[in-house]
C-alpha positions in Angstrom: -58.4 23.2 -90.2 -57.3 24.4 -93.8 -54.9 21.5 -94.8 -52.2 23.7 -96.9 -50.5 22.8 -100.4 -52.0 19.3 -101.5 -48.6 19.2 -103.4 -47.0 19.6 -99.8 -46.6 17.9 -96.4 -50.0 20.0 -95.2 -52.2 16.8 -95.8 -50.1 14.2 -94.0 -49.2 16.5 -91.1 -52.9 18.2 -90.8 -54.3 14.3 -90.7 -51.6 13.1 -88.4 -52.1 15.7 -85.9 -56.0 15.8 -86.1 -56.2 12.5 -84.9 -54.1 13.1 -82.0 -56.0 16.1 -80.8 -58.0 15.6 -77.4 -60.8 17.5 -76.2 -61.6 19.2 -79.5 -63.5 18.5 -82.5 -61.4 18.7 -85.8 -62.7 19.6 -89.2 -60.1 19.2 -92.1 -61.1 21.4 -94.8 -59.5 20.1 -98.1 -59.5 17.6 -101.0 -61.1 14.6 -99.3 -59.4 12.1 -101.6 -56.2 13.7 -101.1 -56.5 13.7 -97.2 -57.6 9.9 -97.2 -54.2 9.2 -99.1 -52.5 11.1 -96.9 -54.1 9.2 -93.9 -53.1 6.0 -95.5 -49.6 7.1 -96.0 -49.1 8.1 -92.2 -50.7 5.1 -90.7 -54.1 6.5 -89.8 -57.0 4.4 -90.1 -59.5 5.2 -92.5 -62.4 4.3 -89.9 -61.0 7.1 -87.8 -61.9 9.8 -90.3 -65.6 10.6 -91.1 -67.3 12.6 -93.9 -70.6 13.0 -91.5 -70.9 14.2 -88.1 -69.7 11.1 -86.0 -68.4 12.3 -82.8 -65.1 11.0 -81.8 -64.0 11.2 -85.4 -62.2 13.8 -87.5 -64.4 14.9 -89.9 -63.2 15.8 -93.5 -64.9 18.4 -95.4 -64.6 18.9 -99.2 -63.7 22.5 -100.3 -64.0 23.2 -104.2 -63.9 20.5 -107.0 -62.1 17.5 -106.3 -58.3 17.5 -107.2 -56.3 15.5 -110.2 -53.3 13.4 -109.5 -51.5 16.0 -111.3 -52.6 18.6 -108.9 -50.8 16.8 -105.9 -47.5 15.9 -107.6 -44.9 16.5 -104.7 -43.3 19.5 -104.9 -45.1 20.7 -108.2 -48.3 22.4 -107.5 -50.7 23.2 -110.3 -52.8 26.2 -110.9 -55.9 24.1 -109.7 -53.7 23.2 -106.6 -52.7 26.9 -106.0 -56.5 27.9 -106.2 -57.6 25.0 -104.1 -55.2 26.3 -101.2 -56.9 29.4 -101.2 -60.2 28.0 -101.1 -59.7 25.8 -98.2 -58.6 28.8 -96.1 -61.7 30.7 -97.3 -64.3 28.2 -96.6 -62.4 27.1 -92.9 -62.7 31.0 -92.3 -66.2 30.9 -93.1 -66.8 27.8 -90.8 -65.4 29.6 -87.8 -66.4 33.3 -88.4 -68.6 34.5 -85.7 -68.1 31.7 -83.6 -66.3 32.3 -80.3 -65.9 28.6 -79.2 -64.0 27.6 -82.8 -60.6 28.5 -83.7 -58.9 28.6 -87.2 -55.9 26.3 -87.7 -54.0 26.5 -91.1 -51.9 24.3 -92.5 -48.7 25.6 -94.9 -49.5 27.2 -98.1 -47.4 28.3 -101.3 -47.9 32.1 -101.6 -46.6 31.9 -105.0 -49.0 29.1 -106.3 -52.0 31.0 -104.6 -51.0 34.3 -106.4 -50.3 32.7 -109.7 -53.5 30.5 -109.7 -55.7 33.4 -111.0 -58.5 32.4 -108.6 -60.8 35.1 -107.4 -59.0 37.1 -104.5 -55.6 35.6 -105.2 -53.8 38.5 -106.8 -51.2 39.6 -104.8 -51.7 37.4 -101.8 -49.0 37.7 -99.3 -50.0 35.3 -96.4 -52.9 34.3 -94.0 -52.1 37.3 -91.5 -52.8 39.9 -94.5 -55.5 37.6 -95.7 -57.4 37.8 -92.7 -56.9 41.1 -91.5 -58.6 42.4 -94.8 -61.6 40.6 -93.8 -62.0 42.4 -90.6 -62.0 46.2 -91.4 -60.8 48.4 -88.8 -58.8 45.6 -87.1 -54.9 45.2 -87.6 -53.7 41.4 -87.7 -50.6 41.0 -85.9 -48.2 38.0 -86.6 -46.9 36.4 -83.6 -44.7 33.2 -82.9 -44.8 31.3 -79.9 -42.6 28.7 -78.4 -41.3 27.3 -75.0 -38.3 29.2 -75.2 -39.1 32.5 -77.2 -42.4 34.2 -78.2 -42.2 37.3 -80.1 -44.4 39.5 -82.4 -44.1 41.7 -85.4 -45.0 45.2 -86.2 -44.9 44.6 -90.0 -44.9 41.5 -91.8 -44.4 40.4 -95.5 -42.8 43.5 -97.0 -39.5 44.0 -98.9 -37.1 45.2 -96.4 -36.5 48.7 -97.9 -40.2 49.7 -97.2 -40.0 48.5 -93.6 -39.0 52.0 -92.2 -41.8 53.9 -93.9 -44.3 51.1 -92.8 -43.6 51.5 -89.3 -46.0 53.3 -87.0 -46.6 54.2 -83.3 -49.9 52.4 -83.8 -48.3 49.6 -85.1 -45.6 49.2 -82.5 -48.2 49.7 -79.8 -50.5 46.8 -81.5 -47.7 44.3 -81.8 -46.9 45.0 -77.9 -50.3 44.8 -76.8 -50.8 41.6 -78.8 -47.8 40.2 -77.4 -48.6 40.8 -73.8 -52.3 39.3 -74.4 -50.5 36.2 -75.8 -48.0 35.7 -72.9 -50.8 36.2 -70.5 -53.0 33.7 -72.1 -50.3 31.2 -72.2 -50.0 31.2 -68.5 -46.8 33.6 -68.1 -46.8 35.4 -64.9 -45.8 39.1 -64.9 -44.1 38.7 -68.4 -41.4 41.0 -69.6 -41.2 42.3 -73.1 -38.5 44.0 -74.9 -39.4 46.0 -77.8 -36.5 45.9 -80.1 -34.9 48.7 -82.3 -35.2 49.0 -86.1 -31.5 50.4 -86.5 -28.2 48.4 -85.0 -27.5 49.3 -81.5 -30.7 51.2 -81.0 -29.9 53.8 -83.3 -26.5 54.6 -81.6 -27.9 58.0 -80.2 -29.5 58.7 -83.5 -26.2 58.2 -85.4 -27.8 55.3 -87.2 -31.5 56.6 -87.3 -34.3 58.4 -85.8 -37.0 55.9 -85.9 -36.4 54.6 -82.6 -37.2 58.0 -81.0 -40.0 59.0 -83.4 -42.0 55.9 -83.4 -40.8 53.0 -81.5 -40.7 54.8 -78.0 -43.9 56.2 -78.3 -45.5 53.0 -79.5 -43.7 51.2 -76.6 -45.1 53.7 -74.0 -48.9 53.6 -75.5 -48.5 49.7 -75.1 -47.3 49.8 -71.6 -50.3 52.1 -70.6 -52.8 49.6 -72.3 -51.3 46.5 -70.6 -51.0 48.0 -67.1 -49.1 46.6 -64.4 -49.5 42.9 -65.2 -46.8 43.3 -68.1 -43.5 45.0 -68.1 -42.6 46.7 -71.5 -38.9 47.9 -72.0 -36.8 49.2 -74.9 -36.1 49.9 -77.6 -33.4 47.3 -77.2 -30.9 46.5 -79.9 -32.1 43.2 -81.3 -29.2 41.0 -80.9 -29.1 41.8 -77.3 -33.1 41.2 -76.9 -33.2 38.1 -78.5 -30.1 36.7 -76.5 -31.6 37.8 -73.5 -34.9 36.1 -74.4 -33.3 32.8 -75.3 -31.5 32.8 -72.1 -34.9 33.4 -70.2 -34.4 36.8 -68.9 -37.1 37.9 -71.1 -40.6 36.3 -71.8 -41.2 38.4 -75.1 -39.9 40.2 -77.8 -41.2 42.6 -80.3 -39.8 42.7 -83.8 -39.9 45.4 -86.2 -39.8 43.3 -89.4 -40.1 39.7 -90.8 -36.8 38.2 -90.8 -35.7 40.0 -87.4 -37.9 37.6 -85.8 -38.0 34.7 -87.6 -34.2 34.2 -88.1 -33.6 33.6 -84.3 -37.3 31.7 -83.9 -36.4 29.1 -86.3 -32.7 28.9 -85.0 -34.2 28.4 -81.5 -37.7 26.4 -82.3 -37.9 25.3 -85.7 -40.8 22.9 -86.4 -42.0 23.3 -82.8 -42.9 27.1 -82.8 -46.5 28.0 -83.4 -47.6 31.0 -85.9 -50.3 33.2 -84.2 -52.4 35.8 -85.5 -53.7 38.1 -82.9 -55.8 41.5 -83.1 -58.8 39.9 -84.9 -62.0 38.5 -83.7 -61.1 34.8 -84.3 -58.3 32.8 -82.9 -55.8 31.6 -85.6 -53.0 29.6 -85.4 -50.5 27.6 -87.8 -47.3 26.1 -88.0 -43.9 27.7 -88.2 -42.6 25.9 -91.1 -43.7 25.9 -95.0 -44.9 23.3 -97.5 -41.9 21.1 -97.3 -41.8 20.4 -100.9 -38.8 18.2 -100.6 -40.0 15.5 -98.2 -43.7 15.7 -99.3 -45.5 12.4 -99.7 -42.9 10.7 -98.2 -44.3 10.1 -94.6 -41.1 12.1 -93.3 -42.9 15.3 -92.4 -43.1 15.8 -88.8 -46.8 16.7 -87.5 -45.3 18.1 -83.9 -45.9 21.6 -85.2 -49.3 21.1 -86.3 -50.3 19.5 -82.7 -48.8 22.4 -81.2 -50.7 24.8 -83.1 -54.1 22.9 -82.5 -53.1 23.0 -78.7 -52.4 26.6 -78.6 -55.5 27.2 -80.2 -57.5 25.5 -77.4 -55.5 27.5 -75.1 -56.3 30.8 -76.6 -60.0 29.9 -76.9 -60.2 29.1 -73.0 -58.7 32.4 -72.2 -61.3 34.0 -74.4 -64.0 32.2 -72.8 -62.7 33.2 -69.4 -62.6 36.8 -70.5 -66.1 36.5 -71.7 -67.3 35.1 -68.1 -65.5 38.1 -66.8 -62.8 35.6 -64.9 -59.8 37.6 -65.8 -58.1 39.9 -63.3 -58.7 43.5 -63.9 -56.5 45.5 -66.2 -55.8 42.0 -68.0 -56.6 42.5 -71.9 -58.8 39.7 -73.6 -57.5 38.4 -77.1 -59.0 40.3 -79.9 -60.4 43.3 -77.5 -60.1 46.7 -78.8 -59.5 48.1 -75.2 
């Protein structure tokens, strides 16, 4: 697990969640002195942490040079702290790459602090999803959010709103829909129903408000339906206001959104702090919290670790799904996470 911004709540929620994890060895990648301070803050005994390989304890792994006190000042990350956040992600990614029994769980980072840090590879950093996808050429990372009441995926991620229409593609709609279907099946949803939402209000209002529904969204949804097969029902495009209302009421299991805030506004209204951010479409399993660095409450022992606990548990669940797929235990026509089929 990469432990996020040392000036935010990442260290404390990471330690608190890691010691509660069951049935998995958790490695916390970050600054060891910072993590030990966080453990003291949240009441975790130092004996439960190790820098070696003792079983039954949470392992701490130092990534990059040790930080100074000034680098972890609450809400005020230094340039060194910005660079450190990216180094934690890089080292954690390296640990799990190529290992089908390991998952990457990430703590909340500051995109701005990383992008302005001057560290190698930090320029233009937009988020974990884009960073991870760039390391797997030929694959397309799909951002998803999962909670008990609402599960959704995004066709586009961190883009200026004005760029969204030109960034939409048939392939993007298809991949986001297939990824969502895979996620719902891996979560144990039976015969899930997915609504692909429109870009324009009222699904374009018969093309009075735009043509993206006909030219891009419909063919993408049809391709996804063929790929997912009879185990998943794909419908749409449906107006976003209708789709999210129906999903929140339990009439749908999943929603495919066209752009970032179209998904995250209802997601955070319904399940803020309890949802899990999932990146699908890649070789590795990656989950994270659905919240940010929490600079306003950092290092006050006020941060709630339930979101990080949920991210760890969903990572375990998705790994089990992949292991069943590798053993040929999935029903026919059910895709495996990360498959290219």
